[in-house]
C-alpha angles and dihedrals in degrees: 000000000000089000088070090050093063105131092226091052090050090047091052091050091049090051089052091049092050091049092049090049093049090050092051091051092040094239108150115221099166100177091051094044095040105040117010093053091051091051092051095043096086097041093049097044094041092047089056088051091050090051091051090051093048096047105036110019115023094021094206131111088209094066116111130183119256122239088252092055092050091046089051090054092050092050093043094049092044093051093045100046100030101031116026104028095051088054092051102040138029088217090076128062128193114241125174091204086065090055089053089050091049088053091049090048091050091051090047091050093049096047101036112021105029096085132127116261106244115210114223112210120191 
C-alpha cells in the first residue's frame, strides 16, 4: 500500500484532479493541461502497475521495475495516446512534444519513484 502513498504519485493524481476540475468549470489552464499532465502520465500509470506487481504478483515491497519495463510503458503510452487514439477519435491529437514528456516522465519514474519500500521498525 505504501507504493500508492509515494508523494510524487499523490502529486500526479492531484494534478490530474485539478485538470479535470478546470475542464468541468471551463477554466483554461493550457500549460497544466497540455504539459504537466503528460509529464505525470507515465509516473502515475507505471506506479499503479508497480503497486499491482508488489501486492498481487511478486508480493514484495522491495520489487522495482526494470529499465525495460519502464521503457515498455513509455512506448505503450506514447503509441496509445499519440498514435492509436488520434486515429480513432477527433477528441485526441498527436503531439510529439507529448512523447518527449512521456519519456521525461518515464526517466523521472525510474530514477526517483521506482525504489523499494523500506519498512521502518521501531
